[in-house]
N, C-alpha and C positions, 0 to 999 in steps of 0.2 A: 617718357616714354619705355625707356630701356627697362625700369623696375616695373614697372605694368606688366610687360611681357613677360621679366620674369616669378610675378606675378602669379601669373596665369599658368606658366608651364611647371610651376610647382605645386597647383591645385590639382594639375591634369594629373600629374607623379602621381599625388598624394589618394586621387579619386582611385585612379589603376592599381593602387596596390591596396586599397581596402575592398575593391572590387576582385580581386584576383584572393585575397585571403578568405573574404565570404566565399565565395564558390567551391576552394576547395575545403573547406570547413562543412559545408551543405553536402559535397560528393562521402566524404569519410562518415557522416551519419545515415547515410541512405540504407546501407544493410547492417544497421544493427537490429539484432531479430530478440523478442523479449519473449519466446517459447517457452514452456513450463520446463524443460530440460536444458536451454541453453545457459551458458554463463554470460552474463549480458558484461557488457563494456565496463569495466571500471571506471573510465571518468565521468560516467555519466553520474553514479553512485558519489564521487566525491563534492557534489552540491548539499546531499545532506549531511545530518551532522554527524558526528562520530555517534558512539553509543557510551554512555559515559556508565563509571563504576557502578554494580549491580546490575545494568540493565543489557539486553543482547534484542541486537538487531537483525531483524527478520525481513524476508523480502517475498513480495507475491507478485508476479510476473507473467500471467497466460496469453497465450496469444488468442486474437479477437478475431483475426482474420477479415475485419471490417464490421462484425457484429457487436451491437453493444451489450457488454457483457454486464454485470450486476457481481459484485463478488462482497459474499458476506463471509467478515470473520471475527474470533473470538479468541483467546486468549483461556491457558485452562492446565490441567495437570492431570495425570492420571494417579490414583490414589483408593486405598483398599476401604471401600464402604457396606454399609449395612442397607437394610429396604427404603430406608429412608430418601427422599429429593435432598440434590449436594447442590448446591450453586455457588459458585467462585464471586467472591467481591472485587471490587475493582470494576471500571467501563476505560474504553477509547476515547480519549480526546485529539479531537482537528488540529496539526500545528499546522504553521508556514513557515516555509525555506524563506529566509530572507531572502530577497533581491530578486528571486525566481517567483514569486506565485506560486509553489507547487505544496500541494501539501502530504505529511506525515502524520504518524497517529500516533497515539504515546497513552503507555496503558497504565492507568494513573487509580490506583486504591493500595489496599495493605494485601490480597490476594489471598485472604483469609478463605476457607472454605465453613460455611454454615446452612444449615439442612433442617429438614423439619424433626420432628419429635415424638417420632409413632413409635412403639413398642415393637421388636424384631425377635421376636421368639423362636427358635431354633434355626434361624434363618442363618446360611452359611455367607460371610462377607466375601464378596468377590471383588476384584479392581474395576476401576470407571475413570472415565475422562470426565471431570469435571469442570464445566467452562465455564465462563461470566459472561455475561450479557452481548449479543453479538451486533455486531455494526454494519449495514449496506452501504455499499457506494459503487456509482457508475465510473467502469474502469475504463481509463485512457490508455490505449495499448503502448502509448509513444512513451509513456511516464511508469514507471513500475508503482506499485504499492509497498512504501517502506513503514513498517512497527518498531516499537522499541517496546518491549515486554523485560519488567523484572527475571533475573536468574531466577532456573526453576519452572518457570512456566514454557508451554511453547503455543503457538499458533497454529490453529489449524481455520481452514477455508471452502467455502462451498461457490460454484461457479454457477449461475445464473443468465439464460439467456434470452433475449426479448424477441417471441416470435412474431410480431407486428400485427398479431389478430389481437381487433377489437372488439368486446361485447357489451351486447346492450344489458345493464340491471332490471331486474322486473321491480315495477314501483308495487309499492302494499298498499290497498287501498280499502 
């Protein structure tokens, strides 16, 4: 009987400790702001892998204010170009943080620039941003987008907002 009472008291104490630790961690995480200009809590980023040698980590974390946002991002670099169309080789692939089920994106490819081969007589070269193909993702404002890109490249992005409007397409007859 004494061991049963001791066991019940032990379970009650462990449950109380567990409950108090969960509620205190919830309170500390409620005030995290992922606005574009904010510096997010570094603890959140510890779940993501560190950038390996030769790669840089980029973070996109716009405030959505409860709206559904779609983020379109791409890697690239500024380069002196002629009149031809230029594109950066490589694509982003989605990876998962083990144990968390959260995605991050890794740029894979050589990052070489390829272009059309038109003749450009009397064309003055100018600096332009040469971009890779883009990827669009639905943004969860509680979790930042984390991207890994080779050194020498940068990341740019656009924000698309769902207006909630729905339209009917016309059927071609």
